[in-house]
DODO-660072 format. One record per atom (N, C-alpha, C): x, y, z; residue in three letters. Coordinates in steps of 0.001 Angstrom, whole numbers, padded with zeros to 6 digits, always signed. Each point is the difference from the previous one (the first is absolute). Last residue first. Layout:
% residues N
XYZALA;...
% end
This chain:
% residues 264
+090373+048631-065172UNK;-001176+000855+000203UNK;-000299+000787-001260UNK;+002444-005111+000713UNK;+000133+001419-000276UNK;-001282+000761+000292UNK;+001983-004593+002514UNK;-000862+000446-001092UNK;+000070+001494-000199UNK;+002579-002720+003134UNK;-001401-000196+000351UNK;-000939+000579-001043UNK;+005295-001246+000951UNK;-000843+000206-001189UNK;-001446-000314+000340UNK;+005266+001567+002199UNK;-001163-000856+000121UNK;-000876+000266-001199UNK;+005362+001151+002224UNK;-000960-000060-001094UNK;-001177-000873+000380UNK;+003769+000805+002879UNK;-000089+001297-000663UNK;-001055+000009-001097UNK;-000381-003052+004534UNK;+000814+000056-001204UNK;-000188+001349-000667UNK;-002184-000865+004006UNK;+001209-000753+000269UNK;+000910-000046-001222UNK;-004479+002055+000403UNK;+001176+000840+000090UNK;+001253-000767+000374UNK;-004504-001896-000416UNK;+000532+000414-001296UNK;+001318+000726+000135UNK;-003430-002941+002894UNK;+001402+000300+000168UNK;+000649+000381-001327UNK;-005217+001018+001593UNK;+000815-001187-000240UNK;+001458+000419-000054UNK;-005422+001865+001350UNK;+001442+000166+000062UNK;+000681-001316-000324UNK;-004904+002748+000505UNK;+000520-000984-000944UNK;+001509+000187-000076UNK;-003647+001183+004121UNK;+001040+000462-000917UNK;+000451-001149-000903UNK;-003202-000236+003702UNK;-000472-000053-001377UNK;+001052+000487-000991UNK;+000053-000232+005023UNK;+000574-001112-000756UNK;-000442-000073-001438UNK;+000384+004741+002755UNK;-000646-001292+000205UNK;+000585-001046-000932UNK;+000870+004999+000987UNK;+001014-001057-000017UNK;-000607-001373+000223UNK;-001968+004608+000195UNK;+000474-000250-001371UNK;+000975-001157-000084UNK;-002216+002431+003907UNK;-001012-000664-000821UNK;+000455-000330-001396UNK;+002381+004111+002457UNK;-000562-001221+000558UNK;-000995-000598-000989UNK;+002465+004040-000869UNK;+000942-000695+000878UNK;-000565-001260+000614UNK;-001039+002365-004992UNK;-000429+000058+001403UNK;+000876-000890+000865UNK;+001975+002101-004462UNK;-000846-001123+000381UNK;-000327+000087+001478UNK;+001001+004207-003378UNK;+000618-000847+001018UNK;-000968-001116+000342UNK;+001126+003848-004338UNK;-000913-000657+000934UNK;+000778-000878+000960UNK;+000042+003530-004599UNK;+000800-000218+001207UNK;-000958-000570+001037UNK;-000034+000978-005717UNK;-000533-000617+001220UNK;+001081-000057+001072UNK;-001572+002318-005181UNK;+001054-000140+001008UNK;-000615-000478+001308UNK;-000964+000340-005542UNK;-000723-000285+001236UNK;+001054-000335+001046UNK;+000494+002993-004748UNK;+000419-001073+000885UNK;-000871-000075+001248UNK;+000025+001641-005422UNK;-000585+000394+001282UNK;+000264-001154+000947UNK;+001964+001748-005196UNK;-000080-000916+001136UNK;-000702+000678+001182UNK;+000609+000916-005225UNK;-000683+000662+001118UNK;-000243-000989+001139UNK;+003778+000568-004078UNK;-000911-000975+000591UNK;-000623+000628+001245UNK;+002422+001960-004763UNK;-000234+000174+001433UNK;-001008-001042+000461UNK;+002017+001733-004584UNK;+000504-001204+000682UNK;-000076+000137+001523UNK;-003503+002240-003691UNK;+001321+000258+000548UNK;+000448-001234+000772UNK;-004019-000123-002445UNK;+000417+001315-000485UNK;+001374+000401+000524UNK;-002236-004975-001189UNK;+000400+000828+001128UNK;+000527+001329-000522UNK;-001271-003666-002839UNK;-001121+000849+000404UNK;+000298+000843+001239UNK;+003031-003253-001907UNK;-000281+000958-001070UNK;-001137+000950+000346UNK;+001229-003591+002958UNK;+001055+001017-000070UNK;-000330+001072-001033UNK;-002918-003806+000442UNK;-000064+000907+001147UNK;+001005+001136-000153UNK;-000042-003330-003307UNK;-001320+000638+000028UNK;-000087+001014+001128UNK;+003821-002732-000300UNK;+000021+001089-000969UNK;-001342+000726-000029UNK;+000258-003756+002755UNK;+000944+001011+000476UNK;+000015+001191-000946UNK;-002445-003937-001023UNK;-000726+000902+000893UNK;+000918+001107+000533UNK;+001501-003717-002725UNK;-000493+001163-000735UNK;-000736+000997+000892UNK;+001843-004435+001333UNK;+000849+001182+000137UNK;-000566+001248-000658UNK;-003371-003968+001782UNK;+001162+000128-000861UNK;+000705+001341+000139UNK;-003971-002032+002446UNK;-000308+000639-001278UNK;+001195+000168-000933UNK;+000044-002117+004514UNK;-001302-000374-000574UNK;-000184+000503-001421UNK;+003956+000902+002566UNK;-000167-001449+000099UNK;-001286-000452-000664UNK;+000904+004604+000445UNK;+000764-000611-001079UNK;-000185-001511+000005UNK;-001845+002479+003526UNK;-000766+000188-001238UNK;+000707-000644-001183UNK;+002152+000030+004206UNK;-001156-000897+000047UNK;-000844+000119-001263UNK;+003734+002929+000469UNK;+000402-001395-000122UNK;-001161-000970-000017UNK;+000539+005114+000222UNK;-000943-000748-000839UNK;+000323-001483-000124UNK;+002587+003287+002776UNK;-001414+000396+000052UNK;-000917-001001-000679UNK;+004934-000552+000339UNK;-000544+000360+001300UNK;-001522+000118-000017UNK;+002645-001194-003981UNK;+000510-000786+001122UNK;-000770+000245+001287UNK;-001071+002335-004142UNK;+000004-001439-000263UNK;+000344-000803+001252UNK;+000168+004761+000134UNK;-001375-000473-000159UNK;-000036-001521-000144UNK;+004211+001977+000082UNK;-000639+000126+001311UNK;-001444-000506-000064UNK;+002396+000229-003999UNK;+000504-001099+000824UNK;-000637+000045+001393UNK;-001033+003504-002912UNK;-000596-001245-000463UNK;+000488-001198+000812UNK;+001857+004312+001013UNK;-001439-000066+000236UNK;-000588-001342-000398UNK;+004651+001880-000254UNK;-000318-001125+000871UNK;-001495-000240+000137UNK;+002106+003624-002493UNK;+000544-001226-000580UNK;-000244-001228+000873UNK;-001418+004370+001409UNK;-000694-000358-001241UNK;+000493-001328-000555UNK;+000162+001004+005263UNK;+000767+000380-001191UNK;-000658-000540-001269UNK;-003036+001054+004180UNK;+000818-001121-000457UNK;+000796+000465-001218UNK;-002760+002354+004463UNK;+000506+000126-001363UNK;+000901-001188-000311UNK;-004136+000462+003671UNK;+001382-000384-000256UNK;+000347+000159-001470UNK;-003727+001269+004430UNK;+000221+000001-001452UNK;+001480-000158-000307UNK;-002913-000832+004313UNK;+001429-000032-000314UNK;+000189-000036-001524UNK;-003937+000769+004411UNK;+000318+000090-001429UNK;+001507+000038-000211UNK;-002757-002246+004122UNK;+001022+001002-000282UNK;+000263+000029-001508UNK;-003645-001878+004197UNK;+000316-000001-001425UNK;+000955+001154-000286UNK;-000878-003003+004785UNK;-000181+001234-000757UNK;+000362-000218-001462UNK;-000516-002153+005486UNK;-000136-000358-001413UNK;-000283+001277-000781UNK;+001433-002091+005096UNK;+000065+001258-000738UNK;+000021-000368-001477UNK;-001372-002716+004822UNK;+000266-000017-001440UNK;-000071+001406-000592UNK;-000359-002457+004610UNK;+000769+001229-000238UNK;+000344+000145-001481UNK;-001077-004927+000900UNK;-000508+001175+000696UNK;+000900+001193-000335UNK;-001386-005461-001847UNK;+000899+001143+000074UNK;-000692+001183+000688UNK;-001871-004489-001175UNK;+000611+000153+001309UNK;+000974+001148+000135UNK;-003047-001491-003712UNK;+001135-000920+000109UNK;+000728+000131+001335UNK;-003656+002846-001188UNK;-000524-001366+000039UNK;+001112-001025+000177UNK;+001138+004560-000584UNK;-000626-000233+001291UNK;-000512-001415+000143UNK;+001740+001340-004161UNK;+001064-000078+000993UNK;-000580-000301+001382UNK;-002999+000833-003480UNK;+000633-001317-000150UNK;+001123-000181+001015UNK;-002128+004216-000188UNK;-000929-001020+000493UNK;+000622-001383-000072UNK;+002351+003607-001867UNK;-000003+000110+001463UNK;-000914-001057+000615UNK;+000046+000334-004667UNK;+001262-000558+000503UNK;+000049+000059+001521UNK;-003679+001952-002221UNK;-000033-001458-000164UNK;+001258-000632+000576UNK;-000218+004725-000049UNK;-000960-000581+000946UNK;-000019-001525-000088UNK;+002801+002506-003050UNK;+000424+000083+001395UNK;-000950-000742+000926UNK;+000169-001678-005108UNK;+000012+001297+000656UNK;+000367-000110+001467UNK;+001581-003356-004337UNK;-001056+000328+000961UNK;+000159+001403+000586UNK;+001555-003067-004261UNK;+000357+001333+000480UNK;-001067+000466+000999UNK;+001887-004554-002882UNK;-000915+000358+001076UNK;+000483+001310+000595UNK;+000593-002541-005196UNK;+000530+000551+001243UNK;-001114+000139+001025UNK;-000833-001585-004343UNK;+001219-000749+000297UNK;+000618+000453+001314UNK;-004095+001577-002510UNK;-000082-000676+001301UNK;+001221-000866+000286UNK;-001723+002797-003921UNK;+000947+000672+000886UNK;+000016-000651+001380UNK;-001233-001299-005630UNK;-000399+000039+001404UNK;+001074+000695+000822UNK;-000880+001195-005246UNK;+000703-000936+000869UNK;-000501+000124+001431UNK;-001212+002705-004039UNK;-000776-001213+000230UNK;+000695-001054+000834UNK;+001239+004659-001297UNK;+000374-000975-001010UNK;-000697-001343+000209UNK;-000655+003589+003060UNK;-000367+000531-001315UNK;+000276-001012-001108UNK;+001429-000977+004381UNK;-001463-000092-000107UNK;-000473+000473-001362UNK;+004586+000455+000979UNK;-000370-001411-000105UNK;-001499-000163-000181UNK;+001615+004307+000845UNK;+000405-000440-001334UNK;-000403-001453-000212UNK;-000671+001804+004282UNK;-000941+000591-000959UNK;+000332-000439-001425UNK;+002924-001277+003446UNK;-001269-000716+000136UNK;-001025+000528-001003UNK;+004077+002237+000311UNK;+000156-001283-000679UNK;-001284-000817+000100UNK;+000073+004075+002305UNK;+000138+000250-001435UNK;+000092-001305-000774UNK;-000071-000108+004752UNK;-001310+000330-000571UNK;+000081+000205-001510UNK;+003101-001689+003847UNK;+000096-000217-001455UNK;-001328+000298-000707UNK;-000946-000077+004967UNK;+001319-000297-000558UNK;-000083-000282-001501UNK;-003680+000868+003223UNK;+000433+001047-000919UNK;+001347-000258-000639UNK;-000901-002442+004500UNK;-001105+000538-000792UNK;+000464+001186-000849UNK;+004064-002919+001390UNK;-001262+000265+000667UNK;-001024+000603-000938UNK;+005082-003028+000233UNK;-000959+000783-000752UNK;-001313+000149+000739UNK;+004117-000618+003117UNK;-000393-000717-001220UNK;-000995+000876-000735UNK;+003375-000514+004819UNK;-000575+000901-001001UNK;-000266-000821-001252UNK;+001078-000779+005785UNK;-000093-000371-001415UNK;-000439+001181-000846UNK;+001187-002334+005223UNK;+000221+001254-000721UNK;+000031-000331-001484UNK;-001212-002279+005196UNK;-000128-000152-001448UNK;+000145+001374-000622UNK;+001453-002429+005139UNK;-000481+001056-000889UNK;-000055-000437-001459UNK;-000459-002392+005374UNK;+000851+000250-001156UNK;-000648+000965-000974UNK;-001999-001889+004071UNK;+000676+001278+000138UNK;+000925+000337-001146UNK;-000935-005031+000554UNK;-000884+001006+000612UNK;+000777+001288+000263UNK;+001883-002944-003957UNK;-000114-000117+001451UNK;-000988+001040+000519UNK;-000292-002272-004905UNK;+000555+001180+000667UNK;-000182-000141+001504UNK;-001734-002912-003532UNK;+001445-000229+000147UNK;+000698+001181+000672UNK;-004779-000128-000892UNK;+000286-001327+000541UNK;+001483-000263+000205UNK;-001771+003987-002106UNK;-000197+000020+001453UNK;+000412-001327+000629UNK;+000007+000338-004711UNK;+001088+000767+000587UNK;-000097+000017+001522UNK;-003467-002031-002396UNK;+001221-000787-000142UNK;+001205+000722+000601UNK;-004155+002242-000169UNK;-000080-001106+000956UNK;+001280-000831-000050UNK;-000492+003419-003144UNK;+000306+000541+001322UNK;-000111-001067+001081UNK;-001002-001324-004481UNK;+001342+000575+000079UNK;+000324+000447+001419UNK;-004397-001456-001119UNK;+000939-001097+000233UNK;+001416+000530+000173UNK;-003174+003147-001129UNK;-000384-000554+001301UNK;+000954-001131+000372UNK;+000360+001910-004259UNK;+000697+000744+001043UNK;-000451-000399+001398UNK;+000238-002295-005052UNK;-000849-000001+001193UNK;+000730+000698+001140UNK;+002157-000299-004331UNK;-001427+000111-000315UNK;-000863+000219+001238UNK;+005145+001568-001130UNK;-000670-001050+000771UNK;-001505+000188-000134UNK;+003284+003046-001787UNK;-000019-001219-000809UNK;-000699-001152+000705UNK;+000765+004291+002023UNK;-001015+000153-001045UNK;-000039-001181-000959UNK;+003264+000430+003618UNK;-001328-000443+000434UNK;-001056+000123-001094UNK;+004789+001466-000462UNK;-000324-001416-000125UNK;-001471-000317+000239UNK;+003364+004032+000540UNK;-000513-000226-001359UNK;-000392-001448-000263UNK;+002487+000381+004437UNK;+000011+001078-000988UNK;-000586-000486-001318UNK;+000466-001257+005760UNK;-000380-000412-001355UNK;-000077+001215-000904UNK;+001388-002289+005368UNK;+000020+001124-000915UNK;-000368-000509-001389UNK;-000259-001606+005600UNK;-000215-000308-001414UNK;+000075+001300-000777UNK;+001754-002200+005190UNK;-000574+001062-000831UNK;-000145-000509-001425UNK;+001405-002883+003530UNK;-000197+001201+000815UNK;-000675+001123-000778UNK;-000715-005509-000751UNK;+000971+001058-000267UNK;-000353+001226+000841UNK;-001009-005563+000899UNK;-000504+001327-000375UNK;+001139+000985-000242UNK;+000631-005275-000967UNK;-000074+000880+001163UNK;-000495+001371-000449UNK;+000234-003524-003150UNK;-000040-000813+001212UNK;-000024+000822+001281UNK;-002036+000677-005253UNK;+001059+000437+000898UNK;-000107-000760+001309UNK;-002623+000280-004811UNK;+000739-001079+000656UNK;+001197+000498+000801UNK;-005097+002210-001339UNK;+001424+000073-000286UNK;+000792-001021+000810UNK;-005255+000356-002243UNK;+000739-000014+001263UNK;+001501-000156-000260UNK;-002464+002203-004034UNK;-000187-001252+000733UNK;+000754+000069+001321UNK;+000140+003473-003310UNK;-001432-000283+000080UNK;-000315-001286+000737UNK;+004448+001558-001044UNK;-000584+000803+001071UNK;-001501-000210+000148UNK;+003898-003405-001786UNK;-001148+000728-000519UNK;-000643+000751+001152UNK;+005374-001900-000877UNK;-001309-000200+000623UNK;-001018+000956-000595UNK;+005541-001414+000559UNK;-000934+000005-001127UNK;-001389-000317+000541UNK;+004753+002018+002309UNK;-001209-000806+000153UNK;-000927+000186-001191UNK;+005364+000864+002319UNK;-000865+000207-001156UNK;-001171-000974+000063UNK;+003496+002386+003763UNK;-000650-001248-000412UNK;-000943+000327-001145UNK;+004505+002554+002589UNK;-001129-000015-000946UNK;-000481-001427-000219UNK;+003887+001365+002625UNK;-001115+000764+000574UNK;-001231+000022-000901UNK;+004355-002053-001049UNK;-000762-000796+000971UNK;-001190+000736+000594UNK;+002576+000197-004947UNK;-000257+000867+001149UNK;-000884-000728+001018UNK;+002017-001364-004471UNK;-000121-000826+001202UNK;-000221+000839+001254UNK;-001365+002118-004629UNK;+000944-001100+000126UNK;-000262-000844+001234UNK;-002190+004150-001979UNK;+000398-000182+001395UNK;+000954-001174+000213UNK;-001745+001285-004395UNK;+000393+001246+000655UNK;+000583-000250+001386UNK;-001846-003555-002539UNK;+001286+000418-000567UNK;+000505+001255+000692UNK;-004255-001504+001193UNK;+001003-000936+000472UNK;+001389+000338-000526UNK;-003731+002410-001562UNK;+000348+000402+001360UNK;+001070-000916+000575UNK;-001700-001163-004165UNK;+000783+001222-000117UNK;+000426+000505+001382UNK;-002859-003680-000158UNK;+001299-000391-000545UNK;+000918+001224-000101UNK;-004463+000716+001254UNK;+000797-000565+001084UNK;+001379-000441-000480UNK;-003084+001566-003207UNK;+000387+001090+000894UNK;+000899-000526+001116UNK;-001857-003169-002837UNK;+001018+000772-000707UNK;+000477+001172+000847UNK;-003585-002659+001530UNK;+001281-000675+000171UNK;+001118+000762-000700UNK;-004617+002019+002065UNK;+000665-000267-001270UNK;+001354-000645+000257UNK;-002904+001578+003474UNK;-000725-001048-000696UNK;+000616-000385-001321UNK;+002416+001905+004737UNK;-000593+000415-001270UNK;-000713-001188-000631UNK;+002979+001911+004802UNK;-001047-000832-000601UNK;-000423+000579-001334UNK;+004017+000134+004033UNK;-000331+000644-001265UNK;-000948-000908-000780UNK;+001736+000869+005215UNK;-000612-001050-000808UNK;-000523+000683-001255UNK;+004007+001528+003666UNK;-001077+000313-000947UNK;-000489-001281-000658UNK;+002825+001744+004824UNK;-000203-000993-001051UNK;-001169+000453-000876UNK;+003924+002316+003814UNK;-001314-000596-000210UNK;-000031-000948-001174UNK;+003427+003201+001785UNK;-000046-001198+000848UNK;-001319-000758-000168UNK;+000855+003935-002564UNK;+001348-000591+000071UNK;+000058-001267+000842UNK;-003679+002980-002471UNK;-000077-001156+000891UNK;+001372-000668+000122UNK;-001024+003715-002904UNK;-000634+000427+001242UNK;-000083-001118+001027UNK;+001726-000724-004367UNK;+000853+001022+000595UNK;-000549+000449+001348UNK;-002555-002968-002630UNK;+001132-000666+000650UNK;+000937+000999+000665UNK;-003541+001618-002648UNK;-000502-000545+001255UNK;+001125-000684+000777UNK;+000892+001503-004335UNK;-000092+001121+000927UNK;-000479-000472+001374UNK;+000079-003154-003394UNK;+001375+000386+000319UNK;+000010+001172+000975UNK;-004095-001445-001824UNK;+000475-000900+001043UNK;+001407+000366+000429UNK;-001927+002113-003712UNK;-000459+000587+001264UNK;+000457-000856+001174UNK;+001092-001645-004231UNK;+000586+001340+000111UNK;-000398+000674+001315UNK;-001180-004569-001937UNK;+000763+000234+001220UNK;+000599+001377+000154UNK;-003094-002139-003380UNK;+001394-000389-000228UNK;+000903+000364+001176UNK;-005055-000515+001177UNK;+000502+000226-001343UNK;+001429-000491-000146UNK;-003165-000047+003938UNK;+001359+000558-000012UNK;+000507+000310-001394UNK;-004363-001173+002863UNK;+000077+000432-001388UNK;+001350+000648-000246UNK;-000917-000266+004677UNK;-001087-000677-000708UNK;-000118+000529-001423UNK;+003584-000452+004194UNK;-000144+000868-001163UNK;-000978-000689-000938UNK;+001017-000508+005509UNK;-000480-000599-001245UNK;-000134+001082-001063UNK;+003215-000403+004660UNK;-000980+000761-000777UNK;-000340-000766-001268UNK;+002513-000228+005231UNK;-000261-000794-001191UNK;-001154+000657-000739UNK;+003657+002589+003446UNK;-001282-000655-000252UNK;+000073-000966-001176UNK;+003287+003235+002119UNK;+000169-001435+000255UNK;-001279-000791-000258UNK;+000577+004866-000397UNK;+001120-000561-000733UNK;+000204-001481+000210UNK;-003538+003393+001329UNK;+001153+000034+000893UNK;+001241-000566-000672UNK;-004542+002605-002162UNK;+000728-001255+000172UNK;+001159+000204+000963UNK;-004588+002475-002601UNK;+000754+000009+001250UNK;+000612-001381+000232UNK;-001208+002425-004825UNK;-000408-001056+000921UNK;+000874+000061+001250UNK;+000574+002790-003960UNK;-000850+000544+001063UNK;-000528-001072+000953UNK;+002851-000927-003829UNK;+000717+000948+000846UNK;-000876+000571+001111UNK;-001731-002947-003399UNK;+000859-000722+000946UNK;+000660+000973+000978UNK;-002575+001881-003509UNK;-000836-000753+000934UNK;+000855-000676+001073UNK;+002166+002185-003541UNK;-000638+000983+000876UNK;-000856-000696+001054UNK;+001869-002686-003287UNK;+001039+000488+000902UNK;-000573+001024+000970UNK;-002841-001620-003394UNK;+000291-001022+000999UNK;+001048+000441+000998UNK;-001088+002747-003707UNK;-001106-000020+000957UNK;+000285-001002+001114UNK;+003111+000137-003459UNK;+000039+001237+000771UNK;-001117+000040+001027UNK;+000094-003606-003026UNK;+001093-000092+000963UNK;+000060+001248+000868UNK;-003070-000131-003554UNK;-000416-000891+001076UNK;+001069-000103+001076UNK;+001021+002549-003880UNK;-001094+000620+000769UNK;-000460-000868+001170UNK;+003502-001770-002887UNK;+000385+001162+000802UNK;-001162+000635+000765UNK;+000469-004040-003164UNK;-000621-000005+001328UNK;+000262+001247+000824UNK;+001367-001938-004581UNK;-000992+001083+000024UNK;-000600+000217+001386UNK;+003441-003383-001026UNK;+000395+001190-000765UNK;-000945+001164+000227UNK;-000834-004287+001926UNK;+001152+000614+000663UNK;+000433+001274-000719UNK;-003397-002667-001922UNK;-000473+000704+001188UNK;+001155+000726+000686UNK;+000999-002821-003632UNK;-000618+001251-000425UNK;-000458+000817+001206UNK;+001681-004224+000928UNK;+001068+000820-000578UNK;-000532+001351-000441UNK;-003024-003328+001614UNK;+000779+000625+001065UNK;+001102+000905-000549UNK;-004837-001712-001646UNK;+001297+000141-000646UNK;+000891+000761+000970UNK;-004251-003122+001605UNK;+000469+001329-000362UNK;+001327-000106-000742UNK;-004691-003357+000847UNK;+001407+000228+000229UNK;+000375+001408-000472UNK;-004975-001438+001893UNK;+000851+000029-001175UNK;+001444+000113+000435UNK;-005666+000009+001708UNK;+001311-000594+000232UNK;+000799+000021-001286UNK;-004471+001622+000103UNK;+000754+000801+000950UNK;+001400-000559+000228UNK;
% end
């Protein structure tokens, strides 16, 4: 589940993820002075939109890939409203103070343990703070999953949970008022970008185990350059009490722009 990303390639083909992320950020209720955790910031394209909504606030841009963070660092330079954090969402997060809100785009399906994921997010979110996310959900990439299964490849590189399981995990982590839904988002990919998109975004974990040839195996069996994305959309709020005990795993990571607690 842990791997590095090709940030340069991702930046070229990230338009579908960036568009979904911008739509997500634009519907988050913000006053403009909050501290917000971007959980899975990638190269920072969506983070840039978040910054526009926080003229007096701060963004903690977290990613498990150092290459992604390096690219985001080039994008934001010495911007004082951004702290870059290298961390694994599957482990307790090294933040020294709670954040006001958490946003995440196209990331949670790469985290193996969603019980731990939501517990880790709750631990760094202030009571009453919000979580707004979208990631792969039940039925996501069904066509590609079928091709992989037909060719004898495993399809467990991702976690595409359903609504009920996610709502239950959120409740166990202390979230309330959880609105969880599956939203089909079929996406046309330009023909000349299909293989690069598959290689960089969709099949990276499979390539790490089986080699680049899996990209051609999948692409040649697709009848059209359409990815049948199904997004698991979450809007939730952390309960206002009982979430600030001393069990939080907090350390002073945000005093510097960089930390290295391990890739996710």
